[in-house]
C-alpha positions as CSV (number, residue, x, y, z in Angstrom):
1,X,34.8,16.3,-18.7
2,X,31.4,17.9,-18.9
3,X,31.1,21.1,-21.0
4,X,28.5,23.8,-21.0
5,X,28.1,26.8,-23.3
6,X,27.1,30.1,-21.8
7,X,25.8,32.9,-24.0
8,X,26.9,36.4,-23.4
9,X,24.9,39.5,-24.4
10,X,27.4,40.3,-27.2
11,X,26.6,36.9,-28.8
12,X,29.9,35.3,-28.1
13,X,30.1,31.8,-26.5
14,X,32.1,30.9,-23.5
15,X,33.1,27.2,-23.0
16,X,33.2,26.2,-19.4
17,X,34.4,22.8,-18.3
18,X,34.1,20.7,-15.1
19,X,36.5,17.9,-14.4
20,X,35.0,14.9,-12.7
21,X,36.8,11.8,-11.4
22,X,35.0,8.5,-10.9
23,X,36.1,5.7,-8.5
24,X,34.0,2.7,-9.4
25,X,34.2,-0.5,-7.2
26,X,35.1,-3.8,-8.7
27,X,31.6,-4.8,-9.8
28,X,31.0,-1.4,-11.5
29,X,34.4,-1.8,-13.2
30,X,33.3,-5.2,-14.6
31,X,30.0,-3.8,-15.8
32,X,31.8,-0.9,-17.5
33,X,34.3,-3.2,-19.2
34,X,31.4,-5.4,-20.4
35,X,29.5,-2.4,-21.7
36,X,32.5,-0.9,-23.5
37,X,33.4,-4.4,-24.9
38,X,29.9,-4.8,-26.2
39,X,29.9,-1.4,-27.8
40,X,33.3,-2.1,-29.5
41,X,32.0,-5.5,-30.7
42,X,28.9,-3.9,-32.2
43,X,31.0,-1.2,-33.9
44,X,33.3,-3.9,-35.4
45,X,30.3,-6.0,-36.6
46,X,28.6,-3.0,-38.2
47,X,31.8,-1.9,-39.8
48,X,32.5,-5.3,-41.3
49,X,28.9,-5.5,-42.6
50,X,29.0,-2.1,-44.2
51,X,32.4,-2.8,-45.8
52,X,31.1,-6.1,-47.2
53,X,28.0,-4.4,-48.5
54,X,30.0,-1.7,-50.2
55,X,32.4,-4.3,-51.8
56,X,29.4,-6.3,-53.1
57,X,27.6,-3.4,-54.6
58,X,29.1,0.1,-54.6
59,X,26.0,1.7,-55.9
60,X,24.0,1.0,-52.8
61,X,23.5,4.0,-50.5
62,X,25.1,4.2,-47.1
63,X,22.9,3.1,-44.2
64,X,22.4,5.7,-41.6
65,X,22.3,5.4,-37.8
66,X,18.5,5.0,-37.8
67,X,18.5,2.0,-40.3
68,X,21.5,0.4,-38.5
69,X,19.5,0.4,-35.2
70,X,17.0,-2.0,-36.8
71,X,19.8,-4.5,-37.3
72,X,20.7,-4.3,-33.6
73,X,17.8,-6.3,-32.2
74,X,18.4,-9.5,-34.3
75,X,22.1,-9.2,-33.6
76,X,21.4,-9.0,-29.8
77,X,19.2,-12.1,-30.0
78,X,21.8,-14.0,-31.9
79,X,24.7,-13.4,-29.5
80,X,24.3,-14.7,-26.0
81,X,26.7,-12.4,-24.0
82,X,24.5,-9.4,-24.7
83,X,21.9,-10.7,-22.3
84,X,24.2,-9.9,-19.4
85,X,24.0,-6.2,-20.1
86,X,20.8,-4.5,-18.7
87,X,20.7,-1.7,-21.3
88,X,21.9,-1.6,-24.8
89,X,22.9,1.5,-26.7
90,X,24.5,2.1,-30.0
91,X,24.7,5.9,-29.8
92,X,28.2,5.9,-28.4
93,X,29.4,3.3,-30.9
C-alpha cells in the first residue's frame, strides 16, 4: 500500500492510500524469494553479531546503520549465494 500525505490550508494532514496488487511470474517470484531470504539472512547475522558483541562487552556503544553497512561488503564476499542477487540492500532489513 502506497501512502501519501496531503497538506491542507488549515495545517492538518490527510492520509491517502492506494492499494496495488502485483502478479509476478514464476521467475520474478523466485527472485523475490531469493531477495527476501537474503535480507532475512543478513538481519539474522547482524542480530547475532550485535548480541555477541553486547555479551562480550556491555560498555561498547551500539553500532548504527551506517557502521553496519561497512560490514556488509565482507559478508557478501564470504557467502557465495549473494552473488546471484543483482542488487543488495540492507535498508529494509
